[in-house]
C-alpha positions in Angstrom: 16.6 -60.7 59.3 15.5 -57.8 57.0 17.8 -54.8 57.3 16.0 -51.6 58.2 16.2 -48.6 56.0 18.3 -46.1 58.1 18.7 -42.4 58.0 22.1 -43.0 56.3 20.5 -45.2 53.6 18.0 -42.4 53.0 20.7 -39.7 52.7 22.6 -41.8 50.4 19.7 -42.4 48.0 18.7 -38.7 48.3 22.1 -37.5 47.4 22.1 -39.9 44.3 18.7 -38.5 43.2 19.8 -34.9 43.6 22.9 -35.4 41.5 21.0 -37.4 38.9 18.4 -34.6 38.6 21.3 -32.0 38.5 22.8 -33.8 35.6 19.6 -33.7 33.7 19.2 -30.1 34.3 22.8 -29.5 33.1 21.9 -31.0 29.8 18.5 -29.2 29.6 20.3 -25.8 29.7 23.0 -26.9 27.2 20.5 -28.1 24.5 17.6 -25.9 24.9 18.7 -23.1 22.7 18.4 -25.0 19.4 14.6 -25.4 20.1 14.0 -21.5 20.3 16.4 -20.6 17.4 13.4 -19.6 15.3 12.3 -17.0 17.8 15.7 -15.9 18.9 16.7 -14.9 15.4 14.2 -12.2 14.9 14.6 -11.0 18.5 18.2 -10.4 18.0 18.2 -8.9 14.4 17.8 -5.3 14.0 15.1 -3.9 11.7 14.6 -4.2 8.8 14.5 -8.0 9.2 15.6 -9.8 6.0 16.2 -13.3 5.2 19.9 -12.6 4.7 20.1 -11.3 8.3 18.1 -14.1 9.8 20.6 -16.6 8.0 23.6 -14.7 9.4 22.1 -14.7 12.9 21.6 -18.5 12.6 25.3 -19.0 12.1 26.1 -16.6 15.1 23.6 -18.6 17.3 25.2 -21.9 16.4 28.6 -20.5 17.2 27.5 -19.4 20.6 26.0 -22.8 21.3 29.3 -24.5 20.2 31.3 -22.1 22.4 29.1 -22.9 25.4 29.8 -26.6 24.8 33.5 -26.0 24.6 33.6 -23.9 27.8 31.7 -26.6 29.6 34.0 -29.3 28.3 37.3 -27.4 28.9 36.5 -26.3 32.5 35.1 -29.6 33.4 38.6 -30.9 33.6 39.7 -28.1 36.0 36.6 -28.6 38.1 37.2 -32.4 38.1 40.9 -31.9 39.2 39.6 -29.7 42.0 37.0 -32.2 43.0 39.7 -35.0 43.2 41.7 -32.7 45.6 39.1 -31.2 48.0 35.5 -30.9 49.0 33.3 -32.0 46.2 30.0 -30.9 47.8 31.3 -27.4 48.2 32.4 -27.2 44.6 29.0 -28.4 43.3 27.3 -25.7 45.4 29.4 -22.9 43.9 29.1 -24.2 40.4 25.3 -24.4 40.6 25.2 -20.8 42.1 27.2 -19.5 39.2 25.1 -21.0 36.3 21.7 -20.1 38.1 22.7 -16.6 38.7 24.0 -16.2 35.1 20.7 -17.5 33.6 18.9 -15.1 35.9 20.1 -12.2 33.7 18.5 -13.7 30.5 15.5 -11.3 30.5 18.0 -8.5 30.1 19.6 -10.0 27.0 18.7 -8.0 23.8 21.5 -8.9 21.2 24.0 -11.7 20.4 26.8 -10.0 22.4 24.8 -9.9 25.7 23.6 -13.5 25.0 27.2 -14.7 24.4 28.3 -13.1 27.8 25.3 -14.9 29.7 26.2 -18.1 28.1 29.8 -17.9 28.9 29.4 -17.3 32.6 26.6 -20.0 32.7 29.1 -22.4 31.1 31.6 -21.8 34.0 29.1 -23.2 36.5 27.7 -26.0 34.3 31.2 -27.4 33.7 31.3 -28.2 37.5 28.2 -30.5 37.4 29.4 -33.2 35.1 32.9 -34.1 36.3 32.4 -33.5 40.1 28.9 -35.0 40.1 30.3 -38.0 38.3 33.0 -38.9 40.9 30.6 -38.6 43.7 28.1 -41.0 42.0 30.8 -43.5 41.3 31.9 -43.5 45.0 28.3 -44.4 46.0 28.0 -47.4 43.8 30.0 -50.7 43.9 31.9 -51.9 40.8 29.5 -54.7 40.3 26.5 -52.3 39.8 28.1 -49.3 38.1 26.7 -50.1 34.6 23.1 -50.2 35.9 23.6 -47.2 38.3 25.4 -45.0 35.9 22.8 -45.9 33.1 20.4 -43.7 35.2 23.0 -41.0 35.3 23.5 -41.1 31.4 19.7 -41.5 31.0 19.0 -38.4 33.0 21.1 -36.3 30.7 19.1 -37.6 27.7 15.9 -36.9 29.6 17.3 -33.4 30.3 17.7 -32.7 26.7 14.2 -33.8 25.9 12.8 -31.8 28.8 14.7 -28.7 27.8 13.7 -28.9 24.2 10.1 -29.8 25.1 9.8 -27.1 27.6 11.2 -24.4 25.2 8.7 -25.6 22.5 5.7 -25.5 24.7 6.5 -22.1 26.5 7.8 -20.0 23.7 5.1 -18.9 21.1 6.6 -15.6 19.9 10.1 -13.9 19.7 9.5 -11.8 22.9 9.1 -15.0 25.0 12.3 -16.8 24.0 14.1 -16.2 27.3 11.3 -17.8 29.4 12.8 -21.3 29.4 16.3 -20.2 30.5 14.9 -18.0 33.3 12.7 -21.0 34.5 15.7 -23.2 34.8 17.5 -20.5 36.8 14.8 -20.7 39.4 15.2 -24.5 39.4 18.9 -24.1 39.9 18.4 -22.0 43.0 16.1 -24.7 44.4 18.7 -27.3 43.8 21.1 -25.1 45.9 18.9 -25.4 48.9 18.7 -29.2 48.5 22.5 -29.5 48.4 22.7 -28.7 52.2 21.1 -32.2 52.9 23.2 -34.2 50.7 26.3 -36.3 51.5 29.9 -36.1 50.3 31.1 -39.7 50.3 34.7 -40.8 51.0 36.8 -41.6 48.0 36.9 -45.3 47.1 34.0 -46.0 49.6 32.6 -48.9 47.7 35.8 -50.6 46.6 36.0 -54.2 48.1 39.7 -53.7 48.6 39.2 -50.6 50.8 36.8 -51.9 53.2 37.5 -50.7 56.9 40.4 -48.7 55.5 41.2 -45.1 55.7 41.8 -43.9 52.2 43.1 -40.4 52.0 44.8 -40.2 48.7 44.4 -37.3 46.5 45.4 -36.5 43.0 48.7 -34.8 42.3 49.8 -33.1 39.2 52.4 -35.8 38.4 49.5 -38.4 38.3 48.4 -36.9 34.8 51.1 -39.0 33.2 50.1 -42.2 34.9 46.4 -41.5 33.8 47.4 -40.8 30.1 49.6 -44.0 29.9 46.5 -46.1 30.3 45.5 -47.2 26.9 42.0 -47.8 27.9 41.8 -44.1 29.0 43.2 -43.0 25.7 40.6 -45.0 23.7 37.7 -43.8 25.9 38.8 -40.2 25.2 39.4 -40.6 21.5 36.1 -42.3 20.8 34.4 -39.2 22.1 36.0 -37.0 19.5 34.1 -38.7 16.8 31.0 -39.8 18.6 30.2 -36.4 19.9 30.4 -34.8 16.3 27.2 -37.0 15.7 25.7 -35.9 19.0 26.4 -32.2 18.4 24.9 -32.3 15.1 21.7 -33.6 16.6 21.1 -30.2 18.2 19.8 -29.4 14.7 17.4 -32.2 14.6 14.4 -30.1 16.0 15.1 -27.5 13.4 15.3 -30.1 10.6 11.9 -31.7 11.5 10.3 -28.3 12.0 11.3 -27.2 8.5 10.0 -30.5 7.0 6.5 -30.3 8.6 6.2 -26.6 7.9 6.9 -27.4 4.1 4.2 -29.9 4.3 1.6 -27.1 5.2 1.8 -26.7 9.1 2.1 -23.1 10.3 5.3 -22.1 12.0 3.8 -22.1 15.5 2.5 -25.6 15.2 5.5 -26.8 13.1 7.8 -25.8 15.9 6.1 -27.9 18.4 5.5 -31.0 16.1 9.3 -30.7 15.0 10.5 -30.7 18.7 8.1 -33.7 19.6 9.4 -35.8 16.5 12.9 -34.9 17.5 12.1 -35.9 21.1 10.9 -39.2 20.0 14.5 -40.0 19.2 15.4 -39.6 22.7 12.8 -42.2 23.9 15.2 -45.0 22.8 17.8 -43.7 25.4 15.9 -45.6 28.1 17.1 -48.9 26.8 20.7 -47.7 28.0 19.5 -49.1 31.3 19.4 -52.6 29.8 22.8 -52.2 28.2 24.2 -51.0 31.5 22.9 -53.9 33.3 24.1 -56.2 30.5 27.6 -54.8 30.9 27.5 -55.6 34.7 26.4 -59.1 34.1 28.8 -59.9 31.3 31.7 -58.2 33.2 31.7 -61.1 35.5 32.4 -63.4 32.7 34.9 -61.2 30.9 36.5 -57.8 31.4 36.1 -57.0 27.8 32.3 -57.0 28.1 31.7 -53.1 28.5 33.9 -52.0 25.5 32.7 -54.9 23.3 29.2 -53.9 23.9 29.9 -50.4 23.1 31.8 -51.2 19.9 29.0 -53.4 18.5 26.2 -50.9 19.3 28.1 -47.9 17.9 28.3 -49.5 14.6 24.8 -51.0 14.6 23.1 -47.7 15.2 24.5 -46.0 11.9 22.0 -47.7 9.3 19.0 -47.3 11.7 19.6 -43.6 12.1 20.1 -43.1 8.5 16.7 -44.8 7.7 15.1 -42.7 10.5 16.2 -39.6 8.6 15.4 -40.5 5.2 11.9 -42.1 5.5 9.6 -39.8 3.4 6.8 -39.5 6.1 3.9 -37.0 5.3 2.0 -35.2 8.2 -0.1 -33.0 5.9 -3.0 -34.8 7.5 -2.6 -32.8 10.8 -2.7 -29.4 9.1 -5.3 -27.4 10.8 -4.8 -29.1 14.2 -3.9 -26.5 16.9 -3.1 -26.6 20.6 -0.4 -28.7 22.3 -2.4 -31.6 23.5 -4.4 -31.9 20.2 -1.2 -32.0 18.2 0.2 -34.7 20.5 -3.0 -36.6 20.1 -2.9 -36.2 16.3 0.9 -37.5 16.2 0.0 -40.5 18.2 -2.8 -41.3 15.8 -0.4 -41.0 12.9 1.7 -43.8 14.5 -1.2 -46.0 13.9 -2.6 -44.8 10.5 0.6 -43.6 8.9 2.9 -46.5 8.2 6.0 -44.5 7.1 5.8 -42.2 10.2 5.5 -45.4 12.3 8.6 -46.8 10.5 10.4 -43.6 11.2 9.4 -43.9 15.0 10.5 -47.4 15.4 13.9 -46.8 13.5 14.3 -43.8 15.8 13.8 -45.9 19.0 16.2 -48.7 17.8 18.8 -46.2 16.6 18.7 -44.2 19.8 18.8 -47.5 21.9 22.1 -48.5 20.2 23.7 -45.1 20.1 23.1 -44.7 23.9 24.2 -48.2 24.7 27.8 -47.1 25.1 26.9 -44.3 27.7 26.6 -46.3 30.9 29.5 -48.6 29.9 31.7 -45.6 29.2 31.0 -44.1 32.7 31.5 -47.5 34.3 34.9 -48.1 32.5 36.2 -44.9 33.8 35.4 -46.0 37.3 36.8 -49.6 36.7 40.3 -48.6 35.3 41.1 -45.5 37.3 42.0 -44.9 40.9 39.3 -43.2 43.1 41.3 -39.9 43.2 41.7 -39.8 39.5 38.1 -40.5 38.3 36.9 -36.8 38.3 39.9 -35.8 36.4 39.7 -38.6 33.9 36.0 -37.7 33.4 36.9 -34.1 32.9 39.5 -35.1 30.3 36.9 -37.3 28.4 34.4 -34.5 28.7 36.9 -32.1 27.3 37.4 -34.3 24.1 33.7 -35.0 24.0 32.9 -31.2 24.1 35.4 -30.5 21.2 33.6 -33.1 19.1 30.1 -32.0 20.0 31.0 -28.4 19.5 32.4 -29.2 16.1 29.2 -31.2 15.2 27.1 -28.2 16.3 28.8 -25.8 14.1 29.9 -27.9 11.2 26.5 -29.1 10.3 25.3 -25.8 9.0 28.3 -25.5 6.9 28.0 -28.9 5.4 24.2 -28.2 4.7 25.2 -25.0 3.0 27.3 -27.0 0.6 24.5 -29.4 0.0 22.2 -26.6 -1.1 23.7 -27.0 -4.5 22.2 -30.5 -4.7 19.2 -30.5 -2.3 16.7 -27.8 -1.1 15.9 -26.9 2.5 15.5 -29.0 4.6 16.8 -31.9 2.5 20.2 -30.3 2.6 20.3 -30.7 6.5 18.9 -34.2 6.3 21.6 -35.4 4.0 24.1 -33.6 6.1 23.1 -35.6 9.1 23.3 -38.7 7.2 26.8 -38.0 6.3 27.8 -37.1 9.8 26.7 -40.5 10.9 29.8 -42.0 9.5 31.9 -40.6 12.3 30.6 -43.4 14.5 32.8 -45.7 12.5 36.1 -44.7 14.2 34.2 -44.7 17.5 33.5 -48.3 17.2 37.2 -48.8 16.3 38.2 -47.1 19.5 36.2 -49.3 21.5 37.6 -52.5 19.8 41.0 -51.1 20.8 39.9 -50.7 24.4 39.0 -54.3 24.5 42.6 -55.3 24.0 43.9 -53.3 27.1 41.0 -53.0 29.6 42.1 -56.3 31.5 45.4 -55.1 32.2 44.3 -51.6 33.3 41.5 -53.0 35.5 43.9 -55.4 37.3 46.3 -52.7 37.9 43.9 -50.7 39.7 42.8 -53.6 41.8 46.6 -54.3 42.6 47.3 -50.8 43.7 44.3 -50.6 45.9 45.0 -53.9 47.7 48.6 -52.8 48.3 47.5 -49.4 49.7 44.8 -51.1 51.9 47.5 -53.5 53.1 49.9 -50.5 53.9 47.1 -48.7 55.7 46.3 -51.7 57.8 49.9 -52.3 58.7 50.4 -48.7 59.7 47.2 -48.9 61.9 48.2 -52.1 63.6 51.8 -51.1 64.2 52.4 -50.5 67.9 54.6 -47.5 69.0 58.0 -48.6 70.2 58.3 -48.9 74.1 
């Protein structure tokens, strides 16, 4: 007999969708600024505007973006710890209110200092979404389907990045309009607050097979931090992010690099900004294949517990040469000079995929590189759920996010420094392109970390199952114990 779709099932799906959308918005806000740097620079520079002042402002903006990433990464650990102790739904409501209210003040920003203040306050709220939202999603999904389900969680973040960059490129046409994308997402944030009141806050460990029909009321304690850090799989999952996120942080400059490249080929700055962001966005399309790698991890996990880290190790290394080719293919888009308007430019770029072999080569290398680079994402999420107790997952995710944020912030701020050094050998934008090529080598230690995780994941996974089974047995014994006569 077919099971009917109940109200509880609807609320469960609704909650997952809301949190996935929220994760997408989180990344939109974090990555949107790089798409409007060209317009923010003259808006923040005092007259007279000179190339030297604009170059200096570019460094300042990169620093603010890195600072936002570090704030989100650092506070995600604290929010995750609070989520493992208390009411996660309430915390998500508070976090969303903070970042939405902060971005609502964006129209009042007039210089780099006021921009810094708004971003810092927004970062406090954004930090809540990742770690607390992650622990909620994991408790909705059984271990056998975590890779597939969390691939949508990870994919939503990539989609959010593309959405943020794309919206910024379409909306902003002149310096006075730079704040519109941020204010728009503030409005979306307030809408999400209304949706929160209809979501669920699942019980911790609700989908663990060992805990069926069991009351599980364990909460994290400060002393548990040592237990968490002694797990070698956890250490490997954290350390890989330090180097991998240097690469991802450097990619915030990808729209800028492609914009400069097509402007040098004759496109006006207004059209070049849109085209550069579209080309950079093509790279994100490959992220959809993370769904396949997440499902592959679920399937192979049934044969060997090493499947998830093994997939992540192989794909991290395989993506390096593909990304390098994507950057260095000398495609020429001078044929679309003179095309104006958003949709005509998009149509012209699609036509170039057919008539321009080098542009098509860049596109397919971009898709393949992104597919491999995103393959570890759902498996990383699933591994955190697999090798950690339910009351530890938000905190562990926060720790991983902290390390990721350090690496990502370094990548965002280091790339302009490296590109300045490369100016001795290569003109702009080739100095940025070669800088991105060099940064790709940071994926090598990432792959090594995943190889290390392969050696320890089986022990750490079985340890969790054993503890949960023991706690379930204790709970059942206490429940069945009759009071003495």
